[in-house]
FILUMKE-597607 format. One record per atom (N, C-alpha, C): residue in three letters; chain; atom name; x, y, z. Coordinates in Angstrom, 3 decimals. Each point is the difference from the previous one (the first is absolute). Layout:
BEGIN
type mol atom X Y Z
ALA A CA X Y Z
...
//
This chain:
BEGIN
type mol atom X Y Z
MET A N 0.635 48.505 11.091
MET A CA 0.139 -0.821 -1.191
MET A C -0.447 -1.436 0.286
ILE A N 0.401 -0.511 1.158
ILE A CA -0.349 -1.370 0.368
ILE A C -1.506 -0.162 0.132
PHE A N -0.649 0.970 0.641
PHE A CA -1.430 -0.155 0.246
PHE A C -0.818 0.270 -1.256
VAL A N 0.528 0.791 -0.930
VAL A CA -0.703 0.213 -1.266
VAL A C 0.072 -1.246 -0.863
THR A N 1.165 -0.628 -0.064
THR A CA 0.189 -1.143 -0.897
THR A C -0.517 -1.305 0.585
LYS A N -0.114 -0.077 1.311
LYS A CA -0.355 -1.273 0.622
LYS A C -1.263 0.084 0.845
GLN A N -0.800 1.056 -0.168
GLN A CA -1.143 0.183 0.870
GLN A C -1.090 -1.053 -0.190
HIS A N -0.011 -0.702 -1.133
HIS A CA -1.033 -1.003 -0.230
HIS A C 0.484 -1.419 0.268
SER A N 1.245 -0.132 0.465
SER A CA 0.504 -1.334 0.351
SER A C -0.247 -0.251 1.487
LEU A N -0.203 -1.256 0.337
LEU A CA -0.310 -0.358 1.386
LEU A C 1.265 -0.446 0.714
PHE A N 0.253 0.590 1.148
PHE A CA 1.124 -0.414 0.826
PHE A C -0.545 -0.218 1.402
ALA A N 0.001 -1.254 0.434
ALA A CA -0.707 -0.358 1.236
ALA A C 0.481 0.801 1.205
ASP A N 1.327 0.152 0.149
ASP A CA 0.520 0.712 1.164
ASP A C -0.472 1.444 0.046
GLU A N -0.222 0.586 -1.154
GLU A CA -0.438 1.403 -0.056
GLU A C -1.348 0.175 0.683
TYR A N -0.852 -0.993 -0.147
TYR A CA -1.361 0.107 0.529
TYR A C -0.142 -0.687 1.356
ASN A N 0.427 -1.273 0.088
ASN A CA -0.255 -0.781 1.201
ASN A C 0.806 0.446 1.204
GLN A N 1.181 0.587 -0.241
GLN A CA 0.860 0.367 1.115
GLN A C 0.001 1.493 0.302
LEU A N -0.775 0.786 -0.762
LEU A CA -0.046 1.407 0.375
LEU A C -1.331 0.672 -0.312
THR A N -0.382 0.146 -1.264
THR A CA -1.170 0.832 -0.298
THR A C -1.255 -0.501 0.702
GLU A N -0.254 -1.307 -0.054
GLU A CA -1.192 -0.528 0.654
GLU A C 0.070 0.190 1.510
VAL A N 1.202 -0.103 0.555
VAL A CA 0.160 0.155 1.446
VAL A C -0.181 1.458 0.399
VAL A N 0.502 0.915 -0.820
VAL A CA -0.216 1.430 0.262
VAL A C -1.491 0.316 0.008
TYR A N -0.725 -0.508 -0.994
TYR A CA -1.449 0.234 -0.032
TYR A C -0.662 -0.595 1.241
HIS A N 0.514 -1.133 0.455
HIS A CA -0.600 -0.665 1.158
HIS A C 0.213 0.806 1.290
VAL A N 1.207 0.540 0.201
VAL A CA 0.245 0.725 1.244
VAL A C -0.781 1.311 0.046
VAL A N -0.370 0.517 -1.177
VAL A CA -0.777 1.246 -0.033
VAL A C -1.494 -0.278 0.019
TYR A N -0.438 -0.995 -0.774
TYR A CA -1.438 -0.264 -0.144
TYR A C -0.462 -1.308 0.635
GLY A N 0.908 -0.947 0.187
GLY A CA -0.352 -1.260 0.633
GLY A C -0.941 -0.877 -0.789
LYS A N 0.090 0.049 -1.321
LYS A CA -0.975 -0.733 -0.817
LYS A C 0.633 -0.826 -1.111
THR A N 1.249 -0.390 0.154
THR A CA 0.645 -0.745 -1.081
THR A C 0.348 -1.410 0.456
LEU A N 0.210 -0.861 -0.972
LEU A CA 0.398 -1.380 0.263
LEU A C 1.527 -0.054 0.062
LEU A N 0.526 -0.510 1.102
LEU A CA 1.441 -0.010 0.215
LEU A C 0.592 -1.369 -0.294
SER A N 1.243 -0.006 -0.469
SER A CA 0.714 -1.255 -0.211
SER A C 0.463 -0.558 1.346
PHE A N 0.459 -1.246 0.003
PHE A CA 0.193 -0.744 1.249
PHE A C 0.981 0.657 0.958
GLU A N 1.069 0.649 -0.532
GLU A CA 1.008 0.544 0.917
GLU A C -0.534 1.140 0.847
TRP A N -1.046 0.684 -0.519
TRP A CA -0.606 1.097 0.754
TRP A C -1.105 -0.495 0.923
VAL A N -0.415 -1.233 -0.198
VAL A CA -0.985 -0.612 0.891
VAL A C 0.698 -0.690 1.166
GLU A N 1.119 -0.647 -0.299
GLU A CA 0.715 -0.772 1.013
GLU A C 0.976 0.838 0.817
GLY A N 0.182 1.258 -0.352
GLY A CA 0.908 0.852 0.762
GLY A C 1.460 -0.224 -0.311
LEU A N 0.303 -0.306 -1.266
LEU A CA 1.384 -0.265 -0.383
LEU A C 0.755 1.258 -0.393
ARG A N -0.715 1.073 -0.290
ARG A CA 0.654 1.235 -0.446
ARG A C -0.376 1.171 0.911
GLY A N 0.970 0.906 0.168
GLY A CA -0.258 1.207 0.767
GLY A C -0.611 1.084 -0.871
LEU A N -0.556 1.002 0.664
LEU A CA -0.758 1.045 -0.708
LEU A C 0.820 1.245 -0.326
LEU A N 1.287 0.007 0.334
LEU A CA 0.774 1.223 -0.197
LEU A C 0.061 0.398 -1.464
LEU A N 0.214 -0.971 -0.896
LEU A CA 0.012 0.306 -1.426
LEU A C -1.347 0.544 -0.448
ILE A N -1.087 -0.593 0.486
ILE A CA -1.338 0.449 -0.372
ILE A C -0.210 1.448 0.422
GLU A N 0.475 0.356 1.180
GLU A CA -0.165 1.375 0.478
GLU A C 0.764 0.990 -0.868
CYS A N 1.087 -0.452 -0.613
CYS A CA 0.762 0.888 -0.891
CYS A C -0.822 0.417 -1.213
TYR A N -1.002 -0.817 -0.355
TYR A CA -0.821 0.286 -1.172
TYR A C -1.443 0.372 0.344
ALA A N -0.430 -0.253 1.225
ALA A CA -1.406 0.202 0.346
ALA A C -0.343 1.438 0.367
TRP A N 1.007 0.797 0.386
TRP A CA -0.338 1.318 0.548
TRP A C -0.709 0.933 -0.983
PRO A N 0.298 -0.011 -1.325
PRO A CA -0.778 0.878 -0.889
PRO A C -1.476 -0.398 -0.066
LEU A N -0.266 -1.310 -0.022
LEU A CA -1.389 -0.453 -0.069
LEU A C -0.725 0.300 1.309
ARG A N 0.699 -0.122 1.120
ARG A CA -0.601 0.392 1.280
ARG A C -0.393 1.480 -0.031
LEU A N 0.886 0.822 -0.535
LEU A CA -0.265 1.435 -0.069
LEU A C -1.163 0.299 -0.936
LEU A N -0.008 -0.629 -1.173
LEU A CA -1.093 0.202 -0.948
LEU A C -1.335 -0.427 0.606
ASN A N 0.009 -1.107 0.722
ASN A CA -1.219 -0.477 0.650
ASN A C -0.456 0.961 1.089
LEU A N 0.962 0.560 0.728
LEU A CA -0.316 0.913 1.092
LEU A C -0.663 1.274 -0.491
ILE A N 0.482 0.540 -1.136
ILE A CA -0.535 1.268 -0.498
ILE A C -1.091 -0.196 -1.051
GLY A N -0.359 -1.266 -0.259
GLY A CA -1.107 -0.279 -0.897
GLY A C 0.313 0.126 -1.471
LEU A N 1.263 -0.148 -0.365
LEU A CA 0.388 0.096 -1.410
LEU A C 0.412 -1.343 -0.584
ASP A N -0.403 -1.081 0.649
ASP A CA 0.388 -1.327 -0.471
ASP A C -0.927 -0.464 -1.128
THR A N 0.132 0.690 -1.131
THR A CA -0.745 -0.387 -1.198
THR A C 0.599 -1.275 -0.579
ALA A N -0.730 -0.642 -0.898
ALA A CA 0.479 -1.247 -0.583
ALA A C 1.351 0.187 -0.678
PHE A N 0.163 1.111 -0.714
PHE A CA 1.258 0.256 -0.715
PHE A C 1.155 0.167 0.982
LEU A N -0.200 0.806 1.036
LEU A CA 1.079 0.248 0.957
LEU A C 0.304 -1.235 0.842
VAL A N -1.035 -0.760 0.334
VAL A CA 0.233 -1.237 0.743
VAL A C 0.853 -0.958 -0.828
ARG A N -0.273 -0.052 -1.293
ARG A CA 0.726 -0.933 -0.882
ARG A C 1.440 0.421 -0.214
TYR A N 0.240 1.302 -0.141
TYR A CA 1.313 0.429 -0.477
TYR A C 0.874 0.687 1.047
ASN A N -0.503 0.311 1.181
ASN A CA 0.841 0.729 0.959
ASN A C 1.220 -0.809 0.408
ILE A N -0.172 -1.322 0.124
ILE A CA 1.127 -0.857 0.387
ILE A C 1.094 0.041 -1.058
TYR A N -0.399 0.025 -1.273
TYR A CA 0.980 -0.033 -1.087
TYR A C 0.739 1.335 -0.135
VAL A N -0.707 1.090 0.243
VAL A CA 0.667 1.305 -0.016
VAL A C 1.042 0.061 1.110
LEU A N -0.380 -0.472 1.181
LEU A CA 0.964 -0.034 1.108
LEU A C 1.163 -0.928 -0.328
HIS A N -0.301 -1.129 -0.627
HIS A CA 1.047 -0.952 -0.357
HIS A C 0.998 0.610 -0.980
ILE A N -0.486 0.784 -0.941
ILE A CA 0.887 0.680 -0.940
ILE A C 0.931 0.955 0.746
ALA A N -0.543 0.697 1.004
ALA A CA 0.834 0.893 0.813
ALA A C 1.076 -0.801 0.734
TYR A N -0.375 -1.157 0.522
TYR A CA 0.988 -0.859 0.666
TYR A C 1.068 -0.468 -0.990
LEU A N -0.420 -0.340 -1.224
LEU A CA 0.960 -0.444 -1.011
LEU A C 1.001 1.108 -0.337
ILE A N -0.487 1.230 -0.112
ILE A CA 0.889 1.131 -0.278
ILE A C 0.980 0.188 1.153
PHE A N -0.499 -0.120 1.225
PHE A CA 0.864 0.079 1.179
PHE A C 1.057 -1.102 -0.050
GLY A N -0.421 -1.200 -0.424
GLY A CA 0.942 -1.112 -0.135
GLY A C 1.050 0.262 -1.060
ASP A N -0.411 0.614 -1.120
ASP A CA 0.964 0.344 -1.049
ASP A C 1.048 0.980 0.518
PHE A N -0.446 0.948 0.822
PHE A CA 0.917 0.977 0.582
PHE A C 1.071 -0.702 0.828
TYR A N -0.429 -0.963 0.828
TYR A CA 0.972 -0.712 0.829
TYR A C 0.787 -1.036 -0.793
PHE A N -0.566 -0.465 -1.109
PHE A CA 0.785 -0.861 -0.881
PHE A C 1.199 0.766 -0.538
LEU A N -0.214 1.258 -0.377
LEU A CA 1.097 0.827 -0.495
LEU A C 1.036 0.259 1.094
LYS A N -0.473 0.313 1.210
LYS A CA 0.925 0.246 1.107
LYS A C 0.768 -1.278 0.353
PHE A N -0.714 -1.123 0.007
PHE A CA 0.631 -1.291 0.266
PHE A C 1.054 -0.304 -1.061
GLY A N -0.360 0.213 -1.279
GLY A CA 0.927 -0.281 -1.087
GLY A C 1.240 0.865 0.042
GLN A N -0.200 1.273 0.320
GLN A CA 1.157 0.899 0.091
GLN A C 0.933 -0.418 1.128
ALA A N -0.572 -0.521 1.081
ALA A CA 0.822 -0.394 1.148
ALA A C 0.739 -1.301 -0.240
TYR A N -0.616 -0.948 -0.737
TYR A CA 0.562 -1.346 -0.125
TYR A C 0.579 -0.306 -1.382
LEU A N -0.554 0.596 -1.063
LEU A CA 0.343 -0.427 -1.357
LEU A C 0.847 0.991 -0.781
GLY A N -0.216 1.285 0.222
GLY A CA 0.632 1.003 -0.852
GLY A C -0.938 0.393 -1.126
THR A N 0.261 1.139 -0.636
THR A CA -0.936 0.588 -0.961
THR A C -0.226 -0.877 -1.228
LYS A N 1.066 -0.530 -0.615
LYS A CA -0.152 -0.776 -1.231
LYS A C -0.797 -1.277 0.241
SER A N 0.342 -0.729 1.026
SER A CA -0.734 -1.223 0.322
SER A C -1.439 0.314 0.383
LEU A N -0.200 1.130 0.670
LEU A CA -1.350 0.403 0.406
LEU A C -0.878 0.257 -1.214
ASP A N 0.538 0.656 -1.022
ASP A CA -0.784 0.273 -1.212
ASP A C -0.496 -1.295 -0.631
LEU A N 0.860 -0.993 -0.094
LEU A CA -0.376 -1.283 -0.574
LEU A C -1.012 -0.720 0.880
ALA A N 0.222 0.031 1.302
ALA A CA -0.903 -0.672 0.928
ALA A C -1.399 0.610 -0.055
PHE A N -0.069 1.318 -0.105
PHE A CA -1.296 0.674 -0.049
PHE A C -0.729 -0.340 -1.299
LEU A N 0.735 -0.055 -1.112
LEU A CA -0.607 -0.367 -1.283
LEU A C -0.558 -1.419 0.055
LEU A N 0.775 -0.923 0.531
LEU A CA -0.466 -1.373 0.126
LEU A C -1.207 -0.099 0.921
ARG A N 0.005 0.805 1.020
ARG A CA -1.091 -0.029 0.986
ARG A C -1.332 0.437 -0.603
ILE A N 0.001 1.079 -0.747
ILE A CA -1.263 0.535 -0.514
ILE A C -0.483 -0.709 -1.255
THR A N 0.854 -0.826 -0.624
THR A CA -0.416 -0.726 -1.209
THR A C -0.207 -1.491 0.254
SER A N 0.144 -0.434 1.233
SER A CA -0.100 -1.422 0.326
SER A C -1.460 -0.398 0.224
ALA A N -0.466 -0.975 -0.775
ALA A CA -1.372 -0.499 0.180
ALA A C -0.134 -0.710 1.342
ILE A N 1.040 -0.693 0.414
ILE A CA -0.039 -0.697 1.290
ILE A C -0.121 1.002 1.137
TYR A N 0.775 1.084 -0.100
TYR A CA -0.090 1.033 1.031
TYR A C -1.404 0.603 0.030
ALA A N -0.560 0.258 -1.171
ALA A CA -1.330 0.599 -0.067
ALA A C -1.048 -0.903 0.629
ASP A N 0.105 -1.290 -0.257
ASP A CA -1.000 -0.942 0.499
ASP A C 0.170 -0.336 1.475
PHE A N 1.246 -0.220 0.426
PHE A CA 0.213 -0.550 1.331
PHE A C 0.491 1.009 1.031
MET A N 0.382 1.199 -0.426
MET A CA 0.440 1.009 0.950
MET A C -0.926 1.209 0.036
SER A N -0.455 0.455 -1.145
SER A CA -0.805 1.210 -0.030
SER A C -1.491 -0.257 0.180
ARG A N -0.493 -1.129 -0.499
ARG A CA -1.423 -0.296 0.136
ARG A C -0.379 -0.413 1.426
PRO A N 0.660 -1.017 0.588
PRO A CA -0.344 -0.374 1.374
PRO A C 0.447 1.099 0.970
PHE A N -0.932 0.563 0.719
PHE A CA 0.298 1.160 0.846
PHE A C 1.020 -0.331 1.081
GLY A N -0.137 -1.188 0.604
GLY A CA 0.926 -0.362 1.062
GLY A C 1.432 -0.089 -0.493
ASN A N 0.198 -0.570 -1.186
ASN A CA 1.352 -0.094 -0.552
ASN A C 0.591 1.380 -0.251
THR A N -0.844 0.926 -0.465
THR A CA 0.473 1.369 -0.237
THR A C 0.489 0.638 1.286
VAL A N -0.804 -0.103 1.053
VAL A CA 0.374 0.620 1.280
VAL A C 1.247 -0.667 0.571
GLU A N 0.094 -1.314 -0.125
GLU A CA 1.201 -0.690 0.467
GLU A C 1.239 0.485 -0.753
GLU A N -0.131 0.191 -1.315
GLU A CA 1.144 0.482 -0.784
GLU A C 0.395 1.404 0.432
ILE A N -0.991 0.868 0.197
ILE A CA 0.293 1.374 0.418
ILE A C 0.704 0.015 1.351
LEU A N -0.496 -0.815 0.928
LEU A CA 0.620 -0.059 1.323
LEU A C 1.430 -0.526 -0.089
PHE A N 0.222 -0.982 -0.883
PHE A CA 1.363 -0.513 -0.185
PHE A C 0.918 1.089 -0.544
LEU A N -0.457 0.726 -1.021
LEU A CA 0.833 1.050 -0.597
LEU A C 0.316 1.091 1.021
CYS A N -1.025 0.410 0.762
CYS A CA 0.226 1.017 1.029
CYS A C 0.975 -0.511 1.059
GLY A N -0.266 -1.211 0.483
GLY A CA 0.853 -0.549 1.047
GLY A C 1.427 -0.218 -0.444
ALA A N 0.176 -0.533 -1.216
ALA A CA 1.350 -0.241 -0.507
ALA A C 0.767 1.307 -0.176
TYR A N -0.714 1.030 -0.468
TYR A CA 0.657 1.294 -0.189
TYR A C 0.468 0.567 1.339
TYR A N -0.892 -0.005 1.000
TYR A CA 0.366 0.593 1.290
TYR A C 0.997 -0.862 0.758
PHE A N -0.049 -1.325 -0.203
PHE A CA 1.027 -0.844 0.609
PHE A C 1.363 0.319 -0.592
LYS A N 0.046 0.248 -1.299
LYS A CA 1.271 0.370 -0.641
LYS A C 0.551 1.284 0.601
ARG A N -0.897 0.947 0.270
ARG A CA 0.460 1.259 0.613
ARG A C 0.559 -0.263 1.399
VAL A N -0.704 -0.830 0.767
VAL A CA 0.477 -0.330 1.350
VAL A C 1.305 -0.795 -0.078
TYR A N 0.070 -0.952 -0.925
TYR A CA 1.194 -0.826 -0.177
TYR A C 1.206 0.859 -0.367
ASP A N -0.239 1.037 -0.803
ASP A CA 1.098 0.885 -0.428
ASP A C 0.399 1.004 1.065
GLY A N -0.687 -0.024 1.133
GLY A CA 0.417 0.845 1.116
GLY A C -0.883 1.186 0.298
SER A N -1.151 0.102 -0.643
SER A CA -0.886 1.125 0.272
SER A C -0.505 -0.063 1.437
SER A N 0.072 1.109 0.685
SER A CA -0.524 0.084 1.371
SER A C -1.284 0.813 0.044
SER A N -0.582 0.253 -1.170
SER A CA -1.230 0.773 -0.080
SER A C -1.143 -0.751 0.685
THR A N -0.637 0.656 0.945
THR A CA -1.143 -0.613 0.679
THR A C -1.107 -0.310 -0.997
LYS A N -0.154 0.826 -1.009
LYS A CA -1.023 -0.213 -1.026
LYS A C 0.228 -1.319 -0.724
HIS A N 1.242 -0.258 -0.400
HIS A CA 0.302 -1.246 -0.708
HIS A C -0.208 -1.212 0.906
ILE A N 0.445 0.102 1.238
ILE A CA -0.117 -1.119 0.937
ILE A C -1.459 -0.316 0.298
LEU A N -0.795 1.031 0.272
LEU A CA -1.410 -0.211 0.328
LEU A C -0.782 -0.557 -1.181
ARG A N 0.313 0.451 -1.198
ARG A CA -0.709 -0.502 -1.174
ARG A C 0.306 -1.478 -0.228
PHE A N 1.257 -0.376 0.186
PHE A CA 0.328 -1.417 -0.119
PHE A C -0.676 -0.800 1.118
ALA A N 0.019 0.554 1.204
ALA A CA -0.617 -0.680 1.138
ALA A C -1.513 -0.085 -0.133
LEU A N -0.597 0.845 -0.821
LEU A CA -1.436 -0.054 -0.245
LEU A C -0.347 -1.014 -1.083
VAL A N 0.823 -0.049 -1.042
VAL A CA -0.269 -0.892 -1.136
VAL A C 0.021 -1.468 0.427
VAL A N 0.936 -0.374 0.850
VAL A CA 0.163 -1.413 0.366
VAL A C -1.237 -0.568 0.688
PRO A N -0.522 0.631 1.064
PRO A CA -1.201 -0.577 0.625
PRO A C -1.237 0.072 -0.873
VAL A N -0.129 1.041 -0.820
VAL A CA -1.147 0.076 -0.910
VAL A C 0.055 -1.152 -0.992
SER A N 1.191 -0.279 -0.546
SER A CA 0.164 -1.125 -0.926
SER A C -0.404 -1.311 0.667
PHE A N 0.439 -0.179 1.236
PHE A CA -0.299 -1.242 0.717
PHE A C -1.491 -0.133 0.290
LEU A N -0.650 1.087 0.380
LEU A CA -1.420 -0.062 0.343
LEU A C -0.873 -0.204 -1.236
ILE A N 0.463 0.469 -1.146
ILE A CA -0.755 -0.225 -1.238
ILE A C 0.169 -1.437 -0.473
ARG A N 1.222 -0.514 0.069
ARG A CA 0.244 -1.410 -0.330
ARG A C 1.215 -0.458 0.775
ASN A N -0.216 -0.873 0.982
ASN A CA 1.086 -0.282 0.940
ASN A C 1.170 -0.779 -0.591
THR A N -0.161 -0.535 -1.219
THR A CA 1.158 -0.610 -0.655
THR A C 1.058 1.041 -0.357
ALA A N -0.354 1.293 0.099
ALA A CA 0.995 1.058 -0.221
ALA A C 1.128 -0.072 1.019
ALA A N -0.242 -0.669 1.115
ALA A CA 1.050 -0.157 1.009
ALA A C 1.225 -0.691 -0.581
ILE A N -0.213 -0.881 -0.982
ILE A CA 1.122 -0.691 -0.645
ILE A C 0.914 1.004 -0.689
LEU A N -0.620 0.994 -0.648
LEU A CA 0.766 1.001 -0.735
LEU A C 0.751 0.927 0.935
TRP A N -0.643 0.416 1.087
TRP A CA 0.596 1.028 0.857
TRP A C 0.858 -0.573 1.120
PHE A N 0.031 -1.315 0.148
PHE A CA 0.807 -0.582 1.076
PHE A C 1.492 0.332 -0.143
PRO A N 0.623 -0.171 -1.178
PRO A CA 1.437 0.322 -0.109
PRO A C 0.322 1.475 0.308
PRO A N -0.744 0.990 -0.559
PRO A CA 0.309 1.384 0.366
PRO A C -0.162 0.275 1.492
LEU A N -1.040 -0.581 0.613
LEU A CA -0.209 0.221 1.435
LEU A C 1.105 -0.663 0.813
LEU A N 0.472 -1.143 -0.463
LEU A CA 1.107 -0.666 0.684
LEU A C 1.262 0.854 -0.081
TRP A N 0.233 0.612 -1.155
TRP A CA 1.153 0.886 -0.158
TRP A C -0.109 1.191 0.956
ILE A N -1.198 0.575 0.103
ILE A CA -0.198 1.135 0.910
ILE A C 0.219 -0.429 1.444
LEU A N -0.488 -1.192 0.365
LEU A CA 0.144 -0.481 1.373
LEU A C 1.464 -0.081 0.412
PHE A N 0.855 -0.451 -0.908
PHE A CA 1.403 -0.198 0.351
PHE A C 0.872 1.217 -0.277
ASN A N -0.431 0.859 -0.931
ASN A CA 0.847 1.131 -0.381
ASN A C -0.518 1.351 0.483
LYS A N -1.326 0.131 0.144
LYS A CA -0.550 1.274 0.470
LYS A C -1.128 -0.259 0.993
PRO A N 0.318 -0.640 1.120
PRO A CA -1.050 -0.352 0.975
PRO A C -0.731 1.212 0.565
ARG A N 0.602 1.179 -0.075
ARG A CA -0.666 1.204 0.508
ARG A C -1.274 0.328 -0.773
LEU A N -0.172 -0.607 -1.182
LEU A CA -1.183 0.277 -0.814
LEU A C -1.198 -0.860 0.388
ILE A N 0.226 -1.040 0.807
ILE A CA -1.076 -0.932 0.349
ILE A C -1.209 0.707 0.630
PRO A N 0.184 0.970 0.910
PRO A CA -1.175 0.669 0.586
PRO A C -0.916 0.654 -1.030
TYR A N 0.549 0.422 -1.137
TYR A CA -0.842 0.580 -1.043
TYR A C -1.028 -1.019 -0.497
PHE A N 0.404 -1.262 -0.069
PHE A CA -0.907 -1.032 -0.499
PHE A C -1.115 -0.289 1.003
PHE A N 0.307 0.087 1.300
PHE A CA -1.053 -0.143 0.999
PHE A C -0.969 1.177 -0.069
THR A N 0.533 1.184 -0.251
THR A CA -0.837 1.196 -0.086
THR A C -1.038 -0.107 -1.111
THR A N 0.383 -0.590 -1.133
THR A CA -0.932 -0.123 -1.120
THR A C -0.823 -1.284 0.069
SER A N 0.598 -1.088 0.470
SER A CA -0.647 -1.311 -0.077
SER A C -1.145 -0.158 1.002
VAL A N 0.194 0.456 1.220
VAL A CA -1.015 -0.222 1.036
VAL A C -1.331 0.672 -0.346
PRO A N -0.026 1.297 -0.352
PRO A CA -1.293 0.614 -0.367
PRO A C -0.635 -0.655 -1.232
LEU A N 0.816 -0.354 -0.996
LEU A CA -0.533 -0.639 -1.197
LEU A C -0.599 -1.367 0.320
PHE A N 0.678 -0.765 0.832
PHE A CA -0.496 -1.325 0.361
PHE A C -1.318 0.115 0.764
LEU A N -0.084 0.940 0.940
LEU A CA -1.230 0.173 0.775
LEU A C -1.150 0.447 -0.889
PHE A N 0.283 0.940 -0.923
PHE A CA -1.038 0.440 -0.938
PHE A C -0.485 -1.158 -0.849
SER A N 0.933 -0.789 -0.520
SER A CA -0.360 -1.129 -0.852
SER A C -0.800 -1.036 0.787
LEU A N 0.399 -0.257 1.236
LEU A CA -0.675 -0.983 0.836
LEU A C -1.454 0.400 0.252
VAL A N -0.208 1.273 0.354
VAL A CA -1.354 0.496 0.277
VAL A C -0.830 0.053 -1.282
ASN A N 0.612 0.435 -1.091
ASN A CA -0.716 0.102 -1.272
ASN A C -0.438 -1.376 -0.494
ASP A N 0.871 -0.991 0.142
ASP A CA -0.363 -1.365 -0.391
ASP A C -1.119 -0.539 0.890
TYR A N 0.025 0.341 1.284
TYR A CA -1.060 -0.441 0.911
TYR A C -1.356 0.578 -0.417
ARG A N -0.003 1.260 -0.396
ARG A CA -1.249 0.632 -0.434
ARG A C -0.567 -0.683 -1.240
PHE A N 0.875 -0.496 -0.865
PHE A CA -0.450 -0.637 -1.231
PHE A C -0.428 -1.449 0.229
TYR A N 0.836 -0.756 0.714
TYR A CA -0.253 -1.433 0.161
TYR A C -0.853 -0.340 1.223
GLY A N -0.035 0.928 0.964
GLY A CA -0.767 -0.263 1.205
GLY A C 0.697 -0.880 1.003
ARG A N 1.302 -0.204 -0.187
ARG A CA 0.784 -0.787 0.961
ARG A C 1.458 0.437 -0.086
TRP A N 0.727 -0.227 1.075
TRP A CA 1.405 0.357 0.026
TRP A C 0.793 -1.058 -0.768
LEU A N 0.847 0.460 -0.900
LEU A CA 0.816 -0.943 -0.761
LEU A C 1.205 0.717 -0.593
ILE A N 0.960 -0.789 -0.414
ILE A CA 1.173 0.509 -0.708
ILE A C 0.032 -0.695 -1.356
PRO A N -0.395 0.666 -1.077
PRO A CA 0.002 -0.621 -1.328
PRO A C 1.400 -0.452 -0.378
PHE A N 0.074 -1.073 -0.782
PHE A CA 1.331 -0.577 -0.282
PHE A C 0.317 -0.145 -1.475
ILE A N -0.755 0.618 -0.927
ILE A CA 0.430 0.019 -1.385
ILE A C -0.177 1.398 -0.559
//
C-alpha cells in the first residue's frame, strides 16, 4: 500500500542510503553520497538488500524491470516479517486489546509510512528492535531456550553493525544480562566475533581500506 500510494514521491534516504549503493556494489557505476565516499557507513545493511541483484546479475536476468523492482519486492517481504514480530512483540508487552489499536495506528500513520517504511535502514532497524525486544522479554521471563538466547544474541550485534547508535538502545538490556544472567555472555561472543570480522572484511572490499564506520 505504501509503495503504491507513494511511489512517485522522492525520499532521499530511500535512494542515497540504499538503492544507489546496492547498484554500485553490483555494477560499480553510480554516484555515491558523501557518507559512502568517506567511509562513514558499513555495508551490512547494503548486503541485506544486494543479494537478489547479485543473483540476477550472475544468471543474466538483470533486466531493467527486475533491477528497478527487486529491492522493493524484497523490502515488502522484510516489512511482512516485521509485522509478524510486531504482533509477537505486542502480545508480549501490550496485550491483545492494546495491540489491536497499536497496529491500526501503525498502518494508518503517514509519519510511519514516510519515515519508517520508506527508508530501508529505518525499516531494518525497527525489525531488529522488535525481534530483539521480543526475545529479550522471553529471556527476562526466564526462558532457557537456546533458540531464544541465540536469536537475541544475534540481533544485538547486527543492530550495532548496521548503525552503531543502536548500542544506546541495547545497553540497558545487556547490562541486566551481565548482572543477572552472566552465563549468557558467551553467546554474544559466539555471534558477535564472526559478524564483526565479516563486516570488517566486507567494508575493506568496498572502501579499499580498513576502517570501522561510525554512523
